[in-house]
C-alpha positions as CSV (number, residue, x, y, z in Angstrom):
1,F,-5.0,-11.9,2.9
2,S,-8.6,-12.7,2.2
3,L,-8.6,-11.5,-1.4
4,L,-6.1,-14.3,-2.3
5,N,-8.6,-16.9,-1.3
6,R,-10.7,-15.9,-4.3
7,I,-8.0,-17.3,-6.6
8,G,-7.4,-21.0,-7.0
9,K,-4.7,-22.7,-4.9
10,D,-3.6,-25.3,-7.4
11,H,-0.1,-25.0,-8.7
12,A,0.6,-23.5,-12.1
13,A,4.2,-22.9,-13.1
14,D,3.4,-19.9,-15.2
15,L,0.7,-18.2,-17.3
16,Y,0.9,-20.9,-19.9
17,E,-0.2,-23.5,-17.3
18,L,-2.8,-21.3,-15.5
19,P,-6.3,-22.6,-16.0
20,E,-8.7,-20.2,-17.8
21,D,-11.1,-19.9,-14.8
22,V,-8.2,-18.9,-12.5
23,A,-6.8,-16.5,-15.0
24,A,-10.2,-14.8,-15.2
25,K,-10.0,-14.1,-11.4
26,V,-6.4,-12.7,-11.3
27,L,-7.0,-9.2,-12.7
28,P,-10.1,-8.4,-10.6
29,V,-8.2,-9.3,-7.5
30,A,-5.2,-7.3,-8.6
31,K,-7.5,-4.3,-9.2
32,K,-8.8,-4.7,-5.6
33,V,-5.3,-4.9,-4.2
34,A,-4.3,-1.8,-6.3
35,A,-7.2,0.2,-4.9
36,L,-6.3,-0.9,-1.4
37,L,-2.7,0.2,-1.9
38,K,-3.8,3.6,-3.2
39,E,-6.2,4.2,-0.4
40,K,-4.2,2.8,2.6
41,L,-0.6,3.5,1.5
42,G,-1.1,6.6,-0.7
43,C,0.8,5.2,-3.7
44,R,0.6,7.5,-6.7
45,G,0.8,4.7,-9.2
46,L,1.6,1.0,-9.5
47,N,3.1,-1.6,-11.8
48,L,1.8,-5.1,-12.4
49,V,4.6,-7.5,-13.3
50,Q,4.2,-11.1,-14.3
51,N,7.2,-13.0,-15.6
52,N,7.0,-16.3,-17.5
53,G,10.1,-18.4,-17.9
54,E,13.6,-18.0,-16.7
55,L,14.5,-15.9,-19.8
56,A,11.8,-13.4,-18.8
57,G,13.1,-13.1,-15.3
58,Q,10.9,-15.7,-13.5
59,T,12.8,-17.0,-10.5
60,V,10.0,-18.7,-8.6
61,M,8.4,-21.3,-10.8
62,H,4.8,-20.8,-9.9
63,F,2.4,-18.3,-11.4
64,H,2.3,-15.0,-9.4
65,L,1.6,-11.4,-10.2
66,H,3.6,-8.6,-8.5
67,V,1.5,-5.6,-7.6
68,I,4.2,-2.9,-7.0
69,P,3.1,0.4,-5.4
70,R,4.9,3.4,-6.8
71,Y,5.9,6.6,-5.2
72,E,7.7,9.8,-6.3
73,N,11.4,9.2,-6.5
74,D,11.1,5.6,-5.2
75,G,14.1,4.5,-7.3
76,Q,12.3,1.5,-8.8
77,K,12.7,0.8,-12.5
78,I,10.8,-1.7,-14.6
79,L,13.4,-2.6,-17.2
80,W,11.9,-2.9,-20.7
81,N,13.2,-1.2,-23.8
82,P,10.4,-1.1,-26.4
83,T,11.6,-1.3,-30.0
84,Q,10.3,0.5,-33.1
85,P,9.7,-2.3,-35.7
86,D,8.9,-1.0,-39.1
87,G,5.7,-1.9,-41.0
88,A,7.3,-4.9,-42.8
89,E,8.4,-6.5,-39.5
90,L,4.9,-6.0,-38.0
91,D,3.3,-7.6,-41.1
92,E,5.7,-10.5,-40.8
93,V,4.8,-11.1,-37.2
94,L,1.1,-10.7,-38.0
95,A,1.4,-13.3,-40.8
96,K,3.0,-15.8,-38.4
97,L,0.2,-15.3,-35.8
98,R,-2.6,-15.9,-38.2
């Protein structure tokens, strides 16, 4: 696939190891792939999934981004259960990140 040649070919285990210049190329390529999927396959939506580390579901230890075309009643589920942290919890996280 010719779009893939626009991204580097050096190995990176995950996002943490991905060089900045390569990371900057990933989303523009994903956007082009998404447009192609919509145009040629008629998907009505898509998911971008990128896992880092075994705990996050990464099973192939090199950086990759899944571009998943979505269709009505396709049976696919992206499993994530967002939480509702209160203001104090958010403030605590923000303090740690500063």
